[in-house]
PyMOL commands that place a pseudoatom at each C-alpha (Angstrom):
pseudoatom trace, name=CA, resn=UNK, resi=1, chain=A, elem=C, hetatm=0, pos=[-19.818, -11.037, 21.853]
pseudoatom trace, name=CA, resn=UNK, resi=2, chain=A, elem=C, hetatm=0, pos=[-18.366, -7.377, 22.755]
pseudoatom trace, name=CA, resn=UNK, resi=3, chain=A, elem=C, hetatm=0, pos=[-14.572, -6.405, 22.442]
pseudoatom trace, name=CA, resn=UNK, resi=4, chain=A, elem=C, hetatm=0, pos=[-13.185, -4.197, 24.988]
pseudoatom trace, name=CA, resn=UNK, resi=5, chain=A, elem=C, hetatm=0, pos=[-10.253, -1.876, 24.336]
pseudoatom trace, name=CA, resn=UNK, resi=6, chain=A, elem=C, hetatm=0, pos=[-7.432, -4.564, 24.665]
pseudoatom trace, name=CA, resn=UNK, resi=7, chain=A, elem=C, hetatm=0, pos=[-8.689, -5.518, 21.394]
pseudoatom trace, name=CA, resn=UNK, resi=8, chain=A, elem=C, hetatm=0, pos=[-7.868, -2.044, 19.388]
pseudoatom trace, name=CA, resn=UNK, resi=9, chain=A, elem=C, hetatm=0, pos=[-4.795, -2.115, 17.429]
pseudoatom trace, name=CA, resn=UNK, resi=10, chain=A, elem=C, hetatm=0, pos=[-2.220, 0.646, 18.023]
pseudoatom trace, name=CA, resn=UNK, resi=11, chain=A, elem=C, hetatm=0, pos=[0.537, 1.066, 15.444]
pseudoatom trace, name=CA, resn=UNK, resi=12, chain=A, elem=C, hetatm=0, pos=[2.833, 3.507, 17.074]
pseudoatom trace, name=CA, resn=UNK, resi=13, chain=A, elem=C, hetatm=0, pos=[5.139, 1.313, 19.161]
pseudoatom trace, name=CA, resn=UNK, resi=14, chain=A, elem=C, hetatm=0, pos=[3.923, -1.859, 17.919]
pseudoatom trace, name=CA, resn=UNK, resi=15, chain=A, elem=C, hetatm=0, pos=[6.724, -4.731, 17.878]
pseudoatom trace, name=CA, resn=UNK, resi=16, chain=A, elem=C, hetatm=0, pos=[5.554, -5.688, 14.192]
pseudoatom trace, name=CA, resn=UNK, resi=17, chain=A, elem=C, hetatm=0, pos=[8.425, -6.902, 12.135]
pseudoatom trace, name=CA, resn=UNK, resi=18, chain=A, elem=C, hetatm=0, pos=[9.193, -5.330, 8.864]
pseudoatom trace, name=CA, resn=UNK, resi=19, chain=A, elem=C, hetatm=0, pos=[8.784, -7.730, 5.771]
pseudoatom trace, name=CA, resn=UNK, resi=20, chain=A, elem=C, hetatm=0, pos=[11.332, -6.307, 3.447]
pseudoatom trace, name=CA, resn=UNK, resi=21, chain=A, elem=C, hetatm=0, pos=[10.816, -7.102, -0.435]
pseudoatom trace, name=CA, resn=UNK, resi=22, chain=A, elem=C, hetatm=0, pos=[11.399, -5.865, -3.727]
pseudoatom trace, name=CA, resn=UNK, resi=23, chain=A, elem=C, hetatm=0, pos=[8.747, -6.019, -6.945]
pseudoatom trace, name=CA, resn=UNK, resi=24, chain=A, elem=C, hetatm=0, pos=[9.579, -8.979, -9.128]
pseudoatom trace, name=CA, resn=UNK, resi=25, chain=A, elem=C, hetatm=0, pos=[11.624, -7.972, -12.200]
pseudoatom trace, name=CA, resn=UNK, resi=26, chain=A, elem=C, hetatm=0, pos=[8.974, -8.613, -14.588]
pseudoatom trace, name=CA, resn=UNK, resi=27, chain=A, elem=C, hetatm=0, pos=[6.906, -5.815, -12.933]
pseudoatom trace, name=CA, resn=UNK, resi=28, chain=A, elem=C, hetatm=0, pos=[9.723, -3.428, -12.679]
pseudoatom trace, name=CA, resn=UNK, resi=29, chain=A, elem=C, hetatm=0, pos=[9.859, -0.222, -14.923]
pseudoatom trace, name=CA, resn=UNK, resi=30, chain=A, elem=C, hetatm=0, pos=[12.786, 1.391, -13.189]
pseudoatom trace, name=CA, resn=UNK, resi=31, chain=A, elem=C, hetatm=0, pos=[14.498, 1.160, -9.716]
pseudoatom trace, name=CA, resn=UNK, resi=32, chain=A, elem=C, hetatm=0, pos=[14.959, -1.845, -7.470]
pseudoatom trace, name=CA, resn=UNK, resi=33, chain=A, elem=C, hetatm=0, pos=[11.460, -1.829, -6.328]
pseudoatom trace, name=CA, resn=UNK, resi=34, chain=A, elem=C, hetatm=0, pos=[12.578, -1.773, -2.975]
pseudoatom trace, name=CA, resn=UNK, resi=35, chain=A, elem=C, hetatm=0, pos=[10.101, -1.904, 0.053]
pseudoatom trace, name=CA, resn=UNK, resi=36, chain=A, elem=C, hetatm=0, pos=[9.142, -2.661, 3.567]
pseudoatom trace, name=CA, resn=UNK, resi=37, chain=A, elem=C, hetatm=0, pos=[5.688, -3.244, 5.094]
pseudoatom trace, name=CA, resn=UNK, resi=38, chain=A, elem=C, hetatm=0, pos=[4.505, -3.572, 8.682]
pseudoatom trace, name=CA, resn=UNK, resi=39, chain=A, elem=C, hetatm=0, pos=[1.460, -5.443, 8.705]
pseudoatom trace, name=CA, resn=UNK, resi=40, chain=A, elem=C, hetatm=0, pos=[-0.144, -4.474, 11.828]
pseudoatom trace, name=CA, resn=UNK, resi=41, chain=A, elem=C, hetatm=0, pos=[-3.621, -6.132, 11.652]
pseudoatom trace, name=CA, resn=UNK, resi=42, chain=A, elem=C, hetatm=0, pos=[-5.111, -8.584, 9.518]
pseudoatom trace, name=CA, resn=UNK, resi=43, chain=A, elem=C, hetatm=0, pos=[-8.682, -9.896, 10.230]
pseudoatom trace, name=CA, resn=UNK, resi=44, chain=A, elem=C, hetatm=0, pos=[-9.877, -13.564, 10.592]
pseudoatom trace, name=CA, resn=UNK, resi=45, chain=A, elem=C, hetatm=0, pos=[-11.251, -13.773, 7.125]
pseudoatom trace, name=CA, resn=UNK, resi=46, chain=A, elem=C, hetatm=0, pos=[-7.929, -12.823, 5.066]
pseudoatom trace, name=CA, resn=UNK, resi=47, chain=A, elem=C, hetatm=0, pos=[-9.845, -10.049, 3.467]
pseudoatom trace, name=CA, resn=UNK, resi=48, chain=A, elem=C, hetatm=0, pos=[-8.902, -7.083, 5.319]
pseudoatom trace, name=CA, resn=UNK, resi=49, chain=A, elem=C, hetatm=0, pos=[-5.447, -5.652, 6.231]
pseudoatom trace, name=CA, resn=UNK, resi=50, chain=A, elem=C, hetatm=0, pos=[-3.931, -2.385, 7.606]
pseudoatom trace, name=CA, resn=UNK, resi=51, chain=A, elem=C, hetatm=0, pos=[-0.429, -1.230, 8.507]
pseudoatom trace, name=CA, resn=UNK, resi=52, chain=A, elem=C, hetatm=0, pos=[2.495, 0.631, 7.244]
pseudoatom trace, name=CA, resn=UNK, resi=53, chain=A, elem=C, hetatm=0, pos=[4.246, 0.809, 3.690]
pseudoatom trace, name=CA, resn=UNK, resi=54, chain=A, elem=C, hetatm=0, pos=[7.456, 2.186, 2.714]
pseudoatom trace, name=CA, resn=UNK, resi=55, chain=A, elem=C, hetatm=0, pos=[9.214, 2.331, -0.753]
pseudoatom trace, name=CA, resn=UNK, resi=56, chain=A, elem=C, hetatm=0, pos=[12.177, 3.711, -2.441]
pseudoatom trace, name=CA, resn=UNK, resi=57, chain=A, elem=C, hetatm=0, pos=[12.450, 5.907, -5.808]
pseudoatom trace, name=CA, resn=UNK, resi=58, chain=A, elem=C, hetatm=0, pos=[11.624, 3.465, -8.749]
pseudoatom trace, name=CA, resn=UNK, resi=59, chain=A, elem=C, hetatm=0, pos=[8.165, 2.437, -10.907]
pseudoatom trace, name=CA, resn=UNK, resi=60, chain=A, elem=C, hetatm=0, pos=[6.268, -0.900, -11.408]
pseudoatom trace, name=CA, resn=UNK, resi=61, chain=A, elem=C, hetatm=0, pos=[3.378, -2.364, -13.192]
pseudoatom trace, name=CA, resn=UNK, resi=62, chain=A, elem=C, hetatm=0, pos=[0.428, -2.928, -10.857]
pseudoatom trace, name=CA, resn=UNK, resi=63, chain=A, elem=C, hetatm=0, pos=[-3.183, -4.379, -11.270]
pseudoatom trace, name=CA, resn=UNK, resi=64, chain=A, elem=C, hetatm=0, pos=[-5.441, -4.266, -7.912]
pseudoatom trace, name=CA, resn=UNK, resi=65, chain=A, elem=C, hetatm=0, pos=[-7.803, -7.032, -7.240]
pseudoatom trace, name=CA, resn=UNK, resi=66, chain=A, elem=C, hetatm=0, pos=[-8.056, -5.166, -3.971]
pseudoatom trace, name=CA, resn=UNK, resi=67, chain=A, elem=C, hetatm=0, pos=[-9.332, -1.906, -2.848]
pseudoatom trace, name=CA, resn=UNK, resi=68, chain=A, elem=C, hetatm=0, pos=[-6.751, -0.233, -1.214]
pseudoatom trace, name=CA, resn=UNK, resi=69, chain=A, elem=C, hetatm=0, pos=[-7.142, 3.193, 1.209]
pseudoatom trace, name=CA, resn=UNK, resi=70, chain=A, elem=C, hetatm=0, pos=[-3.955, 4.984, 1.391]
pseudoatom trace, name=CA, resn=UNK, resi=71, chain=A, elem=C, hetatm=0, pos=[-2.883, 8.334, 3.531]
pseudoatom trace, name=CA, resn=UNK, resi=72, chain=A, elem=C, hetatm=0, pos=[1.042, 9.485, 2.329]
pseudoatom trace, name=CA, resn=UNK, resi=73, chain=A, elem=C, hetatm=0, pos=[3.018, 10.330, 5.268]
pseudoatom trace, name=CA, resn=UNK, resi=74, chain=A, elem=C, hetatm=0, pos=[6.268, 11.226, 3.520]
pseudoatom trace, name=CA, resn=UNK, resi=75, chain=A, elem=C, hetatm=0, pos=[7.246, 11.574, -0.068]
pseudoatom trace, name=CA, resn=UNK, resi=76, chain=A, elem=C, hetatm=0, pos=[5.492, 11.738, -3.498]
pseudoatom trace, name=CA, resn=UNK, resi=77, chain=A, elem=C, hetatm=0, pos=[4.029, 8.878, -5.705]
pseudoatom trace, name=CA, resn=UNK, resi=78, chain=A, elem=C, hetatm=0, pos=[2.352, 9.081, -8.853]
pseudoatom trace, name=CA, resn=UNK, resi=79, chain=A, elem=C, hetatm=0, pos=[-0.228, 6.543, -10.156]
pseudoatom trace, name=CA, resn=UNK, resi=80, chain=A, elem=C, hetatm=0, pos=[-0.259, 6.241, -14.263]
pseudoatom trace, name=CA, resn=UNK, resi=81, chain=A, elem=C, hetatm=0, pos=[-3.442, 4.528, -15.773]
pseudoatom trace, name=CA, resn=UNK, resi=82, chain=A, elem=C, hetatm=0, pos=[-3.308, 2.399, -18.673]
pseudoatom trace, name=CA, resn=UNK, resi=83, chain=A, elem=C, hetatm=0, pos=[-4.937, 5.446, -20.746]
pseudoatom trace, name=CA, resn=UNK, resi=84, chain=A, elem=C, hetatm=0, pos=[-2.004, 7.630, -20.110]
pseudoatom trace, name=CA, resn=UNK, resi=85, chain=A, elem=C, hetatm=0, pos=[-3.626, 9.702, -17.322]
pseudoatom trace, name=CA, resn=UNK, resi=86, chain=A, elem=C, hetatm=0, pos=[-1.539, 10.138, -14.059]
pseudoatom trace, name=CA, resn=UNK, resi=87, chain=A, elem=C, hetatm=0, pos=[-2.410, 11.504, -10.467]
pseudoatom trace, name=CA, resn=UNK, resi=88, chain=A, elem=C, hetatm=0, pos=[0.568, 12.575, -8.160]
pseudoatom trace, name=CA, resn=UNK, resi=89, chain=A, elem=C, hetatm=0, pos=[0.032, 12.561, -4.415]
pseudoatom trace, name=CA, resn=UNK, resi=90, chain=A, elem=C, hetatm=0, pos=[2.215, 13.976, -1.460]
pseudoatom trace, name=CA, resn=UNK, resi=91, chain=A, elem=C, hetatm=0, pos=[2.930, 13.520, 2.202]
pseudoatom trace, name=CA, resn=UNK, resi=92, chain=A, elem=C, hetatm=0, pos=[-0.709, 14.497, 3.792]
pseudoatom trace, name=CA, resn=UNK, resi=93, chain=A, elem=C, hetatm=0, pos=[-2.780, 13.374, 0.818]
pseudoatom trace, name=CA, resn=UNK, resi=94, chain=A, elem=C, hetatm=0, pos=[-5.521, 10.570, 1.200]
pseudoatom trace, name=CA, resn=UNK, resi=95, chain=A, elem=C, hetatm=0, pos=[-6.763, 8.526, -1.732]
pseudoatom trace, name=CA, resn=UNK, resi=96, chain=A, elem=C, hetatm=0, pos=[-8.580, 5.025, -2.546]
pseudoatom trace, name=CA, resn=UNK, resi=97, chain=A, elem=C, hetatm=0, pos=[-7.294, 2.570, -5.388]
pseudoatom trace, name=CA, resn=UNK, resi=98, chain=A, elem=C, hetatm=0, pos=[-10.540, 0.829, -6.475]
pseudoatom trace, name=CA, resn=UNK, resi=99, chain=A, elem=C, hetatm=0, pos=[-9.962, -3.177, -7.374]
pseudoatom trace, name=CA, resn=UNK, resi=100, chain=A, elem=C, hetatm=0, pos=[-9.591, -3.247, -11.109]
pseudoatom trace, name=CA, resn=UNK, resi=101, chain=A, elem=C, hetatm=0, pos=[-6.960, -0.425, -11.262]
pseudoatom trace, name=CA, resn=UNK, resi=102, chain=A, elem=C, hetatm=0, pos=[-4.017, -1.179, -13.721]
pseudoatom trace, name=CA, resn=UNK, resi=103, chain=A, elem=C, hetatm=0, pos=[-1.407, 0.923, -14.550]
pseudoatom trace, name=CA, resn=UNK, resi=104, chain=A, elem=C, hetatm=0, pos=[1.918, 2.103, -13.012]
pseudoatom trace, name=CA, resn=UNK, resi=105, chain=A, elem=C, hetatm=0, pos=[2.733, 2.955, -9.256]
pseudoatom trace, name=CA, resn=UNK, resi=106, chain=A, elem=C, hetatm=0, pos=[5.921, 5.227, -9.351]
pseudoatom trace, name=CA, resn=UNK, resi=107, chain=A, elem=C, hetatm=0, pos=[7.577, 6.509, -6.061]
pseudoatom trace, name=CA, resn=UNK, resi=108, chain=A, elem=C, hetatm=0, pos=[8.960, 10.016, -6.966]
pseudoatom trace, name=CA, resn=UNK, resi=109, chain=A, elem=C, hetatm=0, pos=[10.623, 10.426, -3.666]
pseudoatom trace, name=CA, resn=UNK, resi=110, chain=A, elem=C, hetatm=0, pos=[11.127, 8.019, -0.707]
pseudoatom trace, name=CA, resn=UNK, resi=111, chain=A, elem=C, hetatm=0, pos=[7.561, 7.540, 0.414]
pseudoatom trace, name=CA, resn=UNK, resi=112, chain=A, elem=C, hetatm=0, pos=[5.897, 6.072, 3.607]
pseudoatom trace, name=CA, resn=UNK, resi=113, chain=A, elem=C, hetatm=0, pos=[2.115, 5.211, 3.949]
pseudoatom trace, name=CA, resn=UNK, resi=114, chain=A, elem=C, hetatm=0, pos=[-0.658, 4.088, 5.894]
pseudoatom trace, name=CA, resn=UNK, resi=115, chain=A, elem=C, hetatm=0, pos=[-2.816, 1.543, 4.418]
pseudoatom trace, name=CA, resn=UNK, resi=116, chain=A, elem=C, hetatm=0, pos=[-5.945, -0.252, 4.578]
pseudoatom trace, name=CA, resn=UNK, resi=117, chain=A, elem=C, hetatm=0, pos=[-6.608, -2.883, 2.322]
pseudoatom trace, name=CA, resn=UNK, resi=118, chain=A, elem=C, hetatm=0, pos=[-10.153, -5.018, 1.448]
pseudoatom trace, name=CA, resn=UNK, resi=119, chain=A, elem=C, hetatm=0, pos=[-9.402, -8.064, -0.679]
pseudoatom trace, name=CA, resn=UNK, resi=120, chain=A, elem=C, hetatm=0, pos=[-12.955, -9.423, -1.965]
pseudoatom trace, name=CA, resn=UNK, resi=121, chain=A, elem=C, hetatm=0, pos=[-13.271, -13.218, -1.536]
pseudoatom trace, name=CA, resn=UNK, resi=122, chain=A, elem=C, hetatm=0, pos=[-13.344, -14.623, -5.290]
pseudoatom trace, name=CA, resn=UNK, resi=123, chain=A, elem=C, hetatm=0, pos=[-16.822, -15.875, -5.761]
for i in range(1, 123): cmd.bond("trace and resi %d" % i, "trace and resi %d" % (i + 1))
show_as sticks, trace
zoom trace
C-alpha cells in the first residue's frame, strides 16, 4: 500500500490541542515543571511520536526509556548526567537523548522544541 501526500503531517497550522501538565512533584528539583505538548503524530504501533514541546524555567529528574531527537526552537536548556557532566543547548541546536540517559533536564530560559521520540517495545 502506497500513501499519497494527504498522509503527510504538517505541524504549522495544525489544530492539535495542547496538553498542559506539570512534572510530578517527586521528580522536580526546582520550578513548577509547567509544560505543554502538541503531539502532532503517533504511529499505529504506539512507538513513534513527533510534535512540539514547551517548558517553563525549572529542573526535574529524568530517566529515558525512549530515544528522543530534539531541535530547540526557542530558549536554552541543559542536561546534567548522574556523573556530574552537563551539556547546554540554545535555540537552533539539535541533539539526541539516547534511551538509558538518566539525570536532570533543566530549562534555563523558557524553551520550545520540536521532538521525535522512538519508544522501543519491551521485550
